[in-house]
MIDOSE-1310 file (N, C-alpha, C; in nm, 2 decimals, decimal comma, always signed):
residues 278
milr	+0,08/-0,12/+0,00/+0,00/+0,00/+0,00/+0,09/+0,13/+0,00; +0,20/+0,12/+0,07/+0,29/+0,23/+0,07/+0,35/+0,26/-0,07; +0,39/+0,15/-0,13/+0,45/+0,17/-0,27/+0,34/+0,21/-0,37; +0,22/+0,16/-0,35/+0,11/+0,21/-0,43/+0,08/+0,35/-0,42
kyra	+0,09/+0,40/-0,29/+0,06/+0,54/-0,27/+0,15/+0,63/-0,34; +0,28/+0,59/-0,35/+0,38/+0,68/-0,41/+0,42/+0,64/-0,55; +0,35/+0,55/-0,61/+0,39/+0,50/-0,74/+0,39/+0,61/-0,85; +0,31/+0,71/-0,83/+0,31/+0,82/-0,93/+0,41/+0,93/-0,90
gtlp	+0,48/+0,92/-0,79/+0,57/+1,02/-0,75/+0,70/+0,96/-0,70; +0,76/+1,03/-0,60/+0,88/+0,99/-0,54/+0,87/+0,96/-0,39; +0,92/+0,85/-0,35/+0,92/+0,82/-0,20/+0,99/+0,93/-0,13; +0,94/+0,97/-0,01/+1,00/+1,07/+0,07/+1,14/+1,03/+0,12
rsvw	+1,16/+0,90/+0,13/+1,29/+0,85/+0,17/+1,32/+0,72/+0,10; +1,44/+0,68/+0,07/+1,47/+0,55/+0,01/+1,43/+0,44/+0,10; +1,40/+0,33/+0,05/+1,35/+0,21/+0,13/+1,41/+0,08/+0,07; +1,46/+0,00/+0,17/+1,50/-0,14/+0,14/+1,38/-0,22/+0,18
lfva	+1,33/-0,31/+0,09/+1,22/-0,39/+0,12/+1,26/-0,54/+0,11; +1,25/-0,61/+0,22/+1,29/-0,76/+0,22/+1,16/-0,83/+0,25; +1,11/-0,91/+0,16/+0,99/-1,00/+0,18/+1,05/-1,14/+0,21; +1,02/-1,19/+0,33/+1,09/-1,31/+0,37/+1,03/-1,44/+0,32
ntra	+0,97/-1,52/+0,40/+0,94/-1,66/+0,36/+0,81/-1,66/+0,28; +0,82/-1,63/+0,15/+0,70/-1,63/+0,07/+0,64/-1,77/+0,05; +0,73/-1,87/+0,05/+0,68/-2,01/+0,03/+0,59/-2,05/+0,14; +0,63/-2,02/+0,27/+0,55/-2,05/+0,38/+0,42/-1,97/+0,39
aaeg	+0,44/-1,84/+0,35/+0,33/-1,75/+0,36/+0,22/-1,79/+0,26; +0,26/-1,84/+0,15/+0,16/-1,89/+0,05/+0,07/-2,00/+0,10; +0,13/-2,08/+0,20/+0,06/-2,19/+0,26/+0,00/-2,15/+0,39; +0,01/-2,02/+0,43/-0,04/-1,98/+0,56/+0,03/-2,03/+0,68
krlv	+0,16/-2,06/+0,66/+0,24/-2,12/+0,77/+0,35/-2,03/+0,81; +0,41/-2,06/+0,93/+0,53/-1,99/+0,98/+0,65/-2,04/+0,90; +0,66/-2,17/+0,87/+0,76/-2,23/+0,79/+0,71/-2,37/+0,74; +0,78/-2,42/+0,64/+0,74/-2,55/+0,58/+0,85/-2,65/+0,61
vgqq	+0,82/-2,77/+0,59/+0,92/-2,88/+0,62/+1,05/-2,86/+0,54; +1,16/-2,87/+0,61/+1,29/-2,85/+0,54/+1,34/-2,71/+0,56; +1,27/-2,62/+0,61/+1,31/-2,48/+0,63/+1,35/-2,46/+0,78; +1,44/-2,36/+0,79/+1,47/-2,30/+0,92/+1,37/-2,18/+0,94
dynr	+1,34/-2,15/+1,06/+1,25/-2,03/+1,09/+1,32/-1,90/+1,06; +1,27/-1,83/+0,96/+1,33/-1,70/+0,92/+1,34/-1,60/+1,03; +1,25/-1,62/+1,13/+1,25/-1,53/+1,24/+1,35/-1,57/+1,35; +1,44/-1,66/+1,32/+1,54/-1,70/+1,42/+1,68/-1,72/+1,35
cwpg	+1,69/-1,67/+1,23/+1,81/-1,70/+1,15/+1,89/-1,57/+1,12; +1,86/-1,46/+1,17/+1,93/-1,34/+1,15/+2,07/-1,34/+1,22; +2,17/-1,26/+1,18/+2,30/-1,26/+1,25/+2,28/-1,25/+1,40; +2,36/-1,34/+1,46/+2,35/-1,35/+1,61/+2,28/-1,47/+1,65
tmvp	+2,22/-1,55/+1,55/+2,14/-1,67/+1,58/+2,22/-1,78/+1,65; +2,15/-1,86/+1,72/+2,21/-1,98/+1,77/+2,18/-2,11/+1,69; +2,11/-2,08/+1,58/+2,07/-2,19/+1,49/+2,19/-2,24/+1,41; +2,21/-2,37/+1,39/+2,33/-2,41/+1,31/+2,32/-2,35/+1,17
dgke	+2,44/-2,35/+1,10/+2,45/-2,28/+0,97/+2,35/-2,35/+0,87; +2,30/-2,26/+0,78/+2,21/-2,31/+0,68/+2,19/-2,20/+0,57; +2,12/-2,24/+0,47/+2,10/-2,14/+0,36/+2,02/-2,02/+0,41; +1,93/-2,03/+0,50/+1,85/-1,91/+0,55/+1,94/-1,82/+0,62
iqll	+2,04/-1,87/+0,70/+2,13/-1,79/+0,78/+2,22/-1,72/+0,68; +2,27/-1,78/+0,58/+2,36/-1,72/+0,48/+2,28/-1,61/+0,41; +2,16/-1,63/+0,37/+2,07/-1,53/+0,31/+2,06/-1,41/+0,39; +2,02/-1,43/+0,52/+1,99/-1,31/+0,60/+2,12/-1,23/+0,64
qevv	+2,23/-1,30/+0,65/+2,36/-1,23/+0,67/+2,39/-1,15/+0,55; +2,36/-1,20/+0,43/+2,38/-1,12/+0,31/+2,29/-1,00/+0,30; +2,16/-1,01/+0,35/+2,07/-0,90/+0,36/+2,13/-0,79/+0,45; +2,17/-0,82/+0,57/+2,23/-0,72/+0,66/+2,35/-0,66/+0,60
dtvc	+2,44/-0,74/+0,54/+2,57/-0,68/+0,49/+2,53/-0,59/+0,37; +2,43/-0,62/+0,30/+2,39/-0,53/+0,18/+2,33/-0,40/+0,23; +2,24/-0,40/+0,32/+2,16/-0,28/+0,35/+2,25/-0,19/+0,45; +2,35/-0,25/+0,51/+2,42/-0,17/+0,61/+2,56/-0,12/+0,56
rtpi	+2,57/-0,13/+0,43/+2,70/-0,08/+0,37/+2,71/+0,07/+0,38; +2,59/+0,13/+0,38/+2,58/+0,28/+0,41/+2,48/+0,30/+0,52; +2,49/+0,42/+0,59/+2,40/+0,44/+0,70/+2,25/+0,43/+0,66; +2,17/+0,38/+0,75/+2,03/+0,37/+0,73/+1,96/+0,44/+0,84
fasv	+1,83/+0,49/+0,81/+1,76/+0,57/+0,90/+1,70/+0,48/+1,02; +1,64/+0,37/+0,98/+1,57/+0,28/+1,08/+1,55/+0,15/+1,02; +1,53/+0,05/+1,11/+1,49/-0,08/+1,06/+1,35/-0,12/+1,12; +1,26/-0,16/+1,04/+1,13/-0,20/+1,09/+1,09/-0,34/+1,04
dlhn	+1,06/-0,43/+1,13/+1,03/-0,57/+1,10/+0,88/-0,58/+1,13; +0,80/-0,60/+1,03/+0,65/-0,61/+1,04/+0,61/-0,76/+1,06; +0,54/-0,78/+1,16/+0,49/-0,92/+1,19/+0,34/-0,93/+1,21; +0,28/-1,04/+1,16/+0,15/-1,08/+1,21/+0,17/-1,18/+1,32
ntgq	+0,07/-1,21/+1,39/+0,07/-1,32/+1,49/-0,06/-1,40/+1,48; -0,06/-1,51/+1,56/-0,17/-1,60/+1,55/-0,27/-1,60/+1,67; -0,24/-1,53/+1,77/-0,33/-1,51/+1,88/-0,39/-1,38/+1,89; -0,47/-1,36/+1,99/-0,54/-1,23/+2,01/-0,44/-1,14/+2,09
nphy	-0,38/-1,04/+2,03/-0,28/-0,95/+2,09/-0,32/-0,81/+2,05; -0,29/-0,72/+2,14/-0,30/-0,58/+2,10/-0,18/-0,55/+2,00; -0,19/-0,44/+1,93/-0,08/-0,40/+1,85/+0,03/-0,34/+1,94; +0,16/-0,38/+1,92/+0,26/-0,33/+2,01/+0,40/-0,34/+1,94
gcvn	+0,49/-0,26/+1,99/+0,62/-0,26/+1,93/+0,72/-0,33/+2,03; +0,83/-0,38/+1,97/+0,94/-0,45/+2,04/+1,07/-0,38/+2,01; +1,15/-0,37/+2,12/+1,29/-0,32/+2,10/+1,39/-0,41/+2,17; +1,51/-0,40/+2,13/+1,62/-0,49/+2,19/+1,72/-0,41/+2,26
rldh	+1,71/-0,28/+2,26/+1,79/-0,19/+2,33/+1,71/-0,09/+2,41; +1,74/-0,06/+2,53/+1,67/+0,04/+2,61/+1,74/+0,18/+2,58; +1,73/+0,22/+2,46/+1,78/+0,34/+2,41/+1,66/+0,43/+2,37; +1,67/+0,56/+2,41/+1,55/+0,64/+2,39/+1,51/+0,66/+2,24
sflq	+1,61/+0,65/+2,15/+1,57/+0,66/+2,01/+1,49/+0,54/+1,97; +1,53/+0,42/+2,02/+1,45/+0,30/+1,99/+1,31/+0,31/+2,05; +1,30/+0,35/+2,17/+1,17/+0,36/+2,24/+1,08/+0,47/+2,17; +1,14/+0,58/+2,13/+1,07/+0,68/+2,05/+1,01/+0,62/+1,92
latl	+1,09/+0,54/+1,85/+1,04/+0,48/+1,73/+0,93/+0,38/+1,76; +0,94/+0,30/+1,87/+0,84/+0,21/+1,90/+0,71/+0,27/+1,94; +0,72/+0,38/+2,02/+0,59/+0,45/+2,07/+0,52/+0,52/+1,96; +0,59/+0,55/+1,85/+0,52/+0,60/+1,73/+0,42/+0,51/+1,68
fsrt	+0,43/+0,38/+1,71/+0,34/+0,27/+1,67/+0,24/+0,24/+1,78; +0,29/+0,23/+1,90/+0,20/+0,19/+2,01/+0,25/+0,23/+2,15; +0,17/+0,26/+2,24/+0,21/+0,29/+2,38/+0,27/+0,16/+2,44; +0,22/+0,04/+2,40/+0,27/-0,08/+2,46/+0,40/-0,12/+2,39
vvyf	+0,51/-0,13/+2,46/+0,64/-0,16/+2,41/+0,70/-0,28/+2,49; +0,76/-0,38/+2,42/+0,82/-0,49/+2,49/+0,97/-0,49/+2,46; +1,05/-0,50/+2,56/+1,20/-0,51/+2,55/+1,23/-0,66/+2,57; +1,31/-0,71/+2,47/+1,36/-0,85/+2,49/+1,50/-0,86/+2,43
tqpc	+1,57/-0,96/+2,48/+1,70/-1,00/+2,43/+1,70/-1,15/+2,39; +1,60/-1,22/+2,42/+1,58/-1,36/+2,38/+1,43/-1,38/+2,33; +1,41/-1,45/+2,22/+1,51/-1,52/+2,14/+1,60/-1,44/+2,06; +1,72/-1,49/+2,03/+1,81/-1,42/+1,94/+1,78/-1,46/+1,80
gvqs	+1,86/-1,41/+1,71/+1,84/-1,44/+1,57/+1,72/-1,38/+1,50; +1,67/-1,26/+1,56/+1,56/-1,19/+1,50/+1,62/-1,06/+1,43; +1,54/-1,01/+1,34/+1,59/-0,90/+1,26/+1,62/-0,78/+1,34; +1,53/-0,74/+1,43/+1,55/-0,61/+1,51/+1,67/-0,62/+1,60
lams	+1,71/-0,74/+1,65/+1,83/-0,75/+1,73/+1,95/-0,74/+1,64; +1,95/-0,80/+1,53/+2,06/-0,79/+1,43/+2,08/-0,65/+1,39; +1,98/-0,58/+1,35/+1,99/-0,45/+1,30/+2,01/-0,34/+1,41; +1,99/-0,38/+1,53/+2,01/-0,28/+1,64/+2,16/-0,24/+1,65
eytp	+2,25/-0,32/+1,59/+2,39/-0,28/+1,59/+2,42/-0,16/+1,50; +2,32/-0,13/+1,41/+2,35/-0,03/+1,31/+2,26/+0,09/+1,31; +2,14/+0,07/+1,37/+2,04/+0,18/+1,36/+1,92/+0,15/+1,46; +1,84/+0,25/+1,49/+1,72/+0,22/+1,57/+1,64/+0,12/+1,50
svtl	+1,60/+0,02/+1,57/+1,52/-0,09/+1,51/+1,41/-0,13/+1,60; +1,30/-0,18/+1,53/+1,18/-0,22/+1,60/+1,12/-0,34/+1,53; +1,05/-0,42/+1,61/+0,96/-0,52/+1,56/+0,82/-0,48/+1,59; +0,73/-0,48/+1,49/+0,60/-0,44/+1,52/+0,50/-0,56/+1,50
ecgk	+0,43/-0,58/+1,61/+0,33/-0,69/+1,61/+0,20/-0,64/+1,57; +0,15/-0,68/+1,45/+0,04/-0,61/+1,39/-0,09/-0,70/+1,38; -0,11/-0,78/+1,48/-0,23/-0,86/+1,48/-0,24/-0,97/+1,38; -0,35/-1,03/+1,36/-0,37/-1,14/+1,27/-0,37/-1,11/+1,12
vgdr	-0,33/-1,20/+1,04/-0,34/-1,18/+0,90/-0,48/-1,16/+0,85; -0,50/-1,06/+0,77/-0,63/-1,02/+0,72/-0,70/-0,92/+0,80; -0,64/-0,87/+0,90/-0,70/-0,76/+0,99/-0,68/-0,63/+0,92; -0,78/-0,57/+0,86/-0,76/-0,44/+0,79/-0,72/-0,33/+0,88
vald	-0,77/-0,33/+1,00/-0,73/-0,22/+1,10/-0,58/-0,23/+1,12; -0,53/-0,36/+1,14/-0,38/-0,37/+1,16/-0,30/-0,33/+1,04; -0,35/-0,36/+0,92/-0,28/-0,32/+0,80/-0,28/-0,17/+0,79; -0,39/-0,10/+0,82/-0,39/+0,05/+0,81/-0,30/+0,11/+0,92
havt	-0,29/+0,04/+1,03/-0,20/+0,09/+1,14/-0,06/+0,09/+1,10; -0,02/-0,03/+1,04/+0,12/-0,05/+0,99/+0,15/+0,05/+0,88; +0,06/+0,07/+0,79/+0,09/+0,17/+0,68/+0,10/+0,31/+0,73; +0,02/+0,35/+0,83/+0,03/+0,48/+0,89/+0,16/+0,50/+0,95
flda	+0,21/+0,40/+1,02/+0,34/+0,41/+1,09/+0,45/+0,42/+0,99; +0,45/+0,34/+0,88/+0,56/+0,34/+0,78/+0,56/+0,48/+0,71; +0,44/+0,53/+0,68/+0,43/+0,66/+0,62/+0,49/+0,77/+0,71; +0,46/+0,76/+0,83/+0,52/+0,86/+0,93/+0,67/+0,85/+0,93
clhl	+0,73/+0,73/+0,93/+0,87/+0,71/+0,93/+0,93/+0,77/+0,80; +0,87/+0,76/+0,69/+0,92/+0,81/+0,56/+0,93/+0,97/+0,57; +0,85/+1,03/+0,66/+0,84/+1,17/+0,66/+0,92/+1,23/+0,78; +0,96/+1,14/+0,87/+1,04/+1,20/+0,99/+1,17/+1,26/+0,95
hhip	+1,20/+1,38/+1,00/+1,33/+1,44/+0,98/+1,44/+1,36/+1,05; +1,40/+1,32/+1,17/+1,50/+1,25/+1,25/+1,42/+1,17/+1,36; +1,48/+1,07/+1,42/+1,41/+1,00/+1,53/+1,46/+1,07/+1,66; +1,36/+1,12/+1,74/+1,40/+1,19/+1,86/+1,48/+1,10/+1,96
dqkv	+1,57/+1,16/+2,03/+1,65/+1,07/+2,13/+1,63/+1,12/+2,27; +1,53/+1,21/+2,29/+1,51/+1,25/+2,43/+1,42/+1,15/+2,50; +1,42/+1,15/+2,63/+1,35/+1,05/+2,71/+1,20/+1,05/+2,68; +1,15/+0,93/+2,66/+1,01/+0,91/+2,65/+0,94/+0,93/+2,78
qaqd	+0,83/+1,01/+2,78/+0,76/+1,03/+2,91/+0,68/+0,91/+2,95; +0,68/+0,90/+3,09/+0,62/+0,78/+3,14/+0,47/+0,76/+3,10; +0,40/+0,87/+3,08/+0,26/+0,85/+3,04/+0,24/+0,81/+2,90; +0,35/+0,81/+2,82/+0,34/+0,78/+2,68/+0,38/+0,64/+2,65
ihll	+0,42/+0,56/+2,75/+0,47/+0,42/+2,72/+0,43/+0,33/+2,84; +0,39/+0,21/+2,80/+0,38/+0,10/+2,89/+0,48/+0,00/+2,85; +0,59/+0,00/+2,93/+0,71/-0,08/+2,90/+0,72/-0,21/+2,97; +0,73/-0,32/+2,90/+0,74/-0,45/+2,96/+0,87/-0,52/+2,91
qtka	+0,91/-0,62/+2,98/+1,02/-0,70/+2,95/+0,99/-0,85/+2,94; +1,04/-0,92/+2,84/+1,02/-1,06/+2,84/+1,10/-1,13/+2,95; +1,04/-1,20/+3,04/+1,10/-1,26/+3,15/+1,13/-1,41/+3,13; +1,05/-1,48/+3,05/+1,06/-1,62/+3,03/+0,99/-1,67/+2,91
tvkv	+1,02/-1,78/+2,86/+0,96/-1,84/+2,75/+0,90/-1,98/+2,79; +0,77/-2,00/+2,76/+0,70/-2,12/+2,80/+0,68/-2,21/+2,67; +0,73/-2,32/+2,67/+0,72/-2,42/+2,56/+0,66/-2,55/+2,61; +0,59/-2,61/+2,51/+0,53/-2,75/+2,54/+0,64/-2,85/+2,52
vagt	+0,66/-2,94/+2,61/+0,76/-3,04/+2,60/+0,74/-3,13/+2,48; +0,85/-3,15/+2,41/+0,84/-3,23/+2,28/+0,78/-3,37/+2,31; +0,70/-3,42/+2,22/+0,64/-3,55/+2,23/+0,50/-3,54/+2,30; +0,47/-3,43/+2,36/+0,34/-3,42/+2,43/+0,23/-3,39/+2,33
tfgf	+0,12/-3,47/+2,34/+0,00/-3,44/+2,25/-0,08/-3,34/+2,33; -0,12/-3,23/+2,25/-0,20/-3,13/+2,32/-0,29/-3,06/+2,22; -0,39/-2,99/+2,28/-0,49/-2,92/+2,20/-0,55/-2,81/+2,28; -0,65/-2,74/+2,23/-0,71/-2,63/+2,30/-0,86/-2,65/+2,31
ggta	-0,91/-2,67/+2,44/-1,04/-2,72/+2,46/-1,05/-2,87/+2,43; -1,17/-2,92/+2,46/-1,19/-3,07/+2,43/-1,12/-3,15/+2,54; -1,11/-3,28/+2,52/-1,06/-3,38/+2,61/-0,98/-3,49/+2,55; -0,95/-3,48/+2,42/-0,89/-3,59/+2,35/-0,74/-3,61/+2,37
nqvn	-0,67/-3,50/+2,41/-0,52/-3,51/+2,41/-0,47/-3,53/+2,55; -0,34/-3,56/+2,56/-0,28/-3,57/+2,69/-0,30/-3,44/+2,77; -0,28/-3,33/+2,70/-0,29/-3,20/+2,77/-0,39/-3,12/+2,69; -0,49/-3,06/+2,75/-0,60/-2,98/+2,69/-0,60/-2,84/+2,75
frqd	-0,53/-2,75/+2,68/-0,52/-2,62/+2,73/-0,65/-2,54/+2,72; -0,67/-2,44/+2,80/-0,79/-2,37/+2,80/-0,80/-2,30/+2,66; -0,92/-2,30/+2,61/-0,94/-2,25/+2,47/-0,93/-2,10/+2,46; -0,94/-2,03/+2,57/-0,94/-1,88/+2,57/-0,80/-1,83/+2,61
idlh	-0,70/-1,91/+2,61/-0,57/-1,87/+2,67/-0,52/-1,74/+2,60; -0,54/-1,72/+2,47/-0,49/-1,60/+2,40/-0,56/-1,48/+2,44; -0,68/-1,49/+2,50/-0,75/-1,37/+2,53/-0,69/-1,30/+2,66; -0,60/-1,37/+2,72/-0,53/-1,31/+2,84/-0,40/-1,24/+2,80
nfgs	-0,36/-1,24/+2,67/-0,24/-1,17/+2,63/-0,24/-1,03/+2,68; -0,13/-0,99/+2,75/-0,10/-0,86/+2,80/-0,20/-0,82/+2,92; -0,27/-0,93/+2,96/-0,36/-0,91/+3,08/-0,29/-0,98/+3,20; -0,36/-1,06/+3,27/-0,30/-1,13/+3,39/-0,36/-1,27/+3,40
ipag	-0,27/-1,36/+3,43/-0,32/-1,50/+3,47/-0,30/-1,50/+3,63; -0,40/-1,50/+3,70/-0,38/-1,50/+3,85/-0,33/-1,63/+3,90; -0,26/-1,63/+4,02/-0,21/-1,75/+4,08/-0,33/-1,84/+4,11; -0,31/-1,97/+4,09/-0,41/-2,07/+4,11/-0,50/-2,10/+3,99
svia	-0,48/-2,02/+3,88/-0,56/-2,04/+3,76/-0,53/-2,17/+3,69; -0,63/-2,24/+3,64/-0,61/-2,36/+3,56/-0,58/-2,32/+3,42; -0,46/-2,37/+3,38/-0,41/-2,35/+3,24/-0,45/-2,46/+3,15; -0,46/-2,58/+3,20/-0,50/-2,70/+3,12/-0,55/-2,81/+3,20
kikp	-0,62/-2,90/+3,14/-0,66/-3,03/+3,20/-0,56/-3,13/+3,15; -0,52/-3,22/+3,24/-0,41/-3,32/+3,21/-0,46/-3,46/+3,24; -0,43/-3,55/+3,14/-0,47/-3,69/+3,17/-0,38/-3,75/+3,28; -0,43/-3,85/+3,35/-0,36/-3,91/+3,46/-0,22/-3,97/+3,41
gvpm	-0,12/-3,95/+3,49/+0,01/-4,00/+3,46/+0,10/-3,92/+3,37; +0,04/-3,81/+3,31/+0,12/-3,73/+3,22/+0,21/-3,64/+3,30; +0,34/-3,64/+3,28/+0,43/-3,55/+3,35/+0,41/-3,40/+3,31; +0,49/-3,32/+3,38/+0,48/-3,17/+3,36/+0,50/-3,15/+3,20
plcv	+0,40/-3,09/+3,14/+0,40/-3,08/+2,99/+0,47/-2,95/+2,94; +0,51/-2,86/+3,04/+0,56/-2,73/+3,00/+0,71/-2,72/+3,05; +0,79/-2,65/+2,97/+0,92/-2,61/+3,01/+0,94/-2,46/+3,00; +0,97/-2,40/+3,11/+0,98/-2,26/+3,12/+1,13/-2,22/+3,14
tnnh	+1,18/-2,14/+3,06/+1,32/-2,10/+3,07/+1,33/-1,95/+3,08; +1,43/-1,90/+3,16/+1,44/-1,75/+3,17/+1,54/-1,70/+3,06; +1,57/-1,58/+3,06/+1,66/-1,52/+2,95/+1,80/-1,57/+2,95; +1,84/-1,64/+3,05/+1,97/-1,70/+3,06/+1,97/-1,85/+3,02
gtqi	+1,85/-1,90/+2,99/+1,84/-2,04/+2,95/+1,82/-2,13/+3,07; +1,80/-2,08/+3,19/+1,78/-2,16/+3,31/+1,64/-2,21/+3,32; +1,62/-2,33/+3,35/+1,48/-2,39/+3,36/+1,42/-2,35/+3,49; +1,30/-2,29/+3,48/+1,24/-2,23/+3,60/+1,09/-2,27/+3,61
tedf	+1,06/-2,39/+3,55/+0,92/-2,43/+3,53/+0,84/-2,43/+3,67; +0,91/-2,49/+3,77/+0,84/-2,50/+3,90/+0,80/-2,37/+3,96; +0,87/-2,26/+3,92/+0,83/-2,13/+3,97/+0,70/-2,09/+3,92; +0,65/-2,14/+3,81/+0,53/-2,09/+3,75/+0,42/-2,19/+3,75
frie	+0,44/-2,32/+3,74/+0,34/-2,42/+3,72/+0,35/-2,54/+3,81; +0,23/-2,60/+3,84/+0,23/-2,73/+3,91/+0,11/-2,81/+3,86; +0,12/-2,94/+3,88/+0,01/-3,03/+3,84/-0,07/-3,07/+3,97; -0,20/-3,05/+3,97/-0,28/-3,07/+4,09/-0,42/-3,12/+4,05
ggal	-0,45/-3,24/+4,09/-0,59/-3,29/+4,07/-0,63/-3,29/+3,92; -0,53/-3,34/+3,84/-0,56/-3,35/+3,70/-0,57/-3,22/+3,62; -0,51/-3,11/+3,68/-0,51/-2,98/+3,62/-0,37/-2,92/+3,63; -0,33/-2,84/+3,53/-0,21/-2,77/+3,53/-0,24/-2,63/+3,58
kanr	-0,18/-2,59/+3,69/-0,22/-2,46/+3,75/-0,10/-2,36/+3,76; -0,13/-2,24/+3,77/-0,03/-2,13/+3,78/+0,01/-2,12/+3,93; +0,14/-2,12/+3,95/+0,19/-2,11/+4,09/+0,19/-1,96/+4,13; +0,19/-1,87/+4,04/+0,20/-1,73/+4,07/+0,13/-1,65/+3,96
sfip	+0,10/-1,53/+3,99/+0,04/-1,44/+3,89/+0,14/-1,40/+3,79; +0,10/-1,39/+3,66/+0,20/-1,34/+3,56/+0,12/-1,28/+3,44; +0,20/-1,21/+3,36/+0,14/-1,15/+3,24/+0,19/-1,23/+3,12; +0,10/-1,29/+3,04/+0,14/-1,36/+2,92/+0,13/-1,27/+2,80
smas	+0,21/-1,31/+2,70/+0,20/-1,24/+2,57/+0,22/-1,34/+2,46; +0,17/-1,31/+2,34/+0,19/-1,40/+2,23/+0,13/-1,54/+2,24; +0,04/-1,56/+2,34/-0,02/-1,69/+2,35/-0,10/-1,72/+2,22; -0,08/-1,84/+2,18/-0,15/-1,88/+2,05/-0,23/-2,01/+2,07
tdvd	-0,33/-2,03/+2,00/-0,41/-2,16/+2,00/-0,39/-2,24/+1,87; -0,28/-2,20/+1,80/-0,25/-2,27/+1,68/-0,14/-2,38/+1,71; -0,18/-2,50/+1,71/-0,09/-2,61/+1,75/+0,04/-2,61/+1,68; +0,04/-2,59/+1,55/+0,16/-2,59/+1,47/+0,26/-2,48/+1,52
vvrq	+0,20/-2,36/+1,53/+0,28/-2,25/+1,58/+0,34/-2,27/+1,71; +0,26/-2,33/+1,80/+0,31/-2,36/+1,94/+0,43/-2,46/+1,93; +0,41/-2,56/+1,85/+0,52/-2,66/+1,84/+0,65/-2,60/+1,78; +0,63/-2,51/+1,68/+0,75/-2,45/+1,61/+0,81/-2,34/+1,70
dclf	+0,73/-2,27/+1,78/+0,79/-2,16/+1,86/+0,77/-2,18/+2,01; +0,66/-2,13/+2,06/+0,63/-2,15/+2,20/+0,48/-2,13/+2,23; +0,44/-2,16/+2,35/+0,30/-2,15/+2,39/+0,27/-2,00/+2,42; +0,36/-1,93/+2,50/+0,36/-1,79/+2,52/+0,48/-1,74/+2,59
yvme	+0,50/-1,61/+2,60/+0,61/-1,55/+2,68/+0,55/-1,50/+2,81; +0,63/-1,49/+2,91/+0,59/-1,43/+3,04/+0,66/-1,29/+3,04; +0,58/-1,19/+3,07/+0,62/-1,05/+3,08/+0,63/-1,00/+3,22; +0,71/-0,89/+3,24/+0,70/-0,82/+3,36/+0,72/-0,67/+3,32
elal	+0,65/-0,58/+3,40/+0,67/-0,44/+3,38/+0,81/-0,39/+3,41; +0,85/-0,29/+3,33/+0,99/-0,25/+3,34/+0,99/-0,10/+3,36; +1,08/-0,05/+3,44/+1,09/+0,10/+3,46/+1,17/+0,16/+3,34; +1,13/+0,28/+3,31/+1,20/+0,35/+3,20/+1,35/+0,37/+3,24
ps	+1,44/+0,36/+3,14/+1,58/+0,40/+3,17/+1,59/+0,55/+3,20; +1,69/+0,59/+3,27/+1,71/+0,73/+3,30/+1,77/+0,80/+3,18
């Protein structure tokens, strides 16, 4: 839509456009068999070497040969989430760029191998989470943001005011243990997560809440790791009376009810509120 808007004239600023995994997108998937996850293969990744890693290294090397204004990674997601921005540095220019899109901003350093983290070495960079595929409101929001970026004289570097941002940090990643059969709602699987789990994104899961129903004899189906890779599952969950329960209150984000996406990535992230840097 941005290119269509300016096709009869000149773009206010030059643009590099990288369209990533078109093969998977054509099938409505995150990735297809035989591929690495493009959202984990950017420079700095922990993924073993492969053609995707080589391609994305070439992209970074190419676009960063000369100074660039900003890097914007546009994402859709599969759960019910508000539109929000993500940054990988607590630098005010990064936060200013993110709040141009949304008051809700997430700071994270894990997972690595993402575009915004790779590009943060060179320029203010953000990842924008723009809701589900096909959401016209999300599309219009992203287009408005990009058009604003094209017209910015510079990205402000003064401190973002507290009333203009709700800053959170990714505290942990929650994954389903490999080999576990699971679904959302129903009773057919070893683990049957609540069907409305994604409706709690950026809200709160109170301590004692039932996350899933579990068949007898099934061991802990979740693995929770913090940003250092340490396993902290018992801090968050327990099995009690055939149910998986929360041991503490927490803020989930990016929870999805798409089984394939959960297997390929995670069930959700755990967030905590973060004070603004000085």
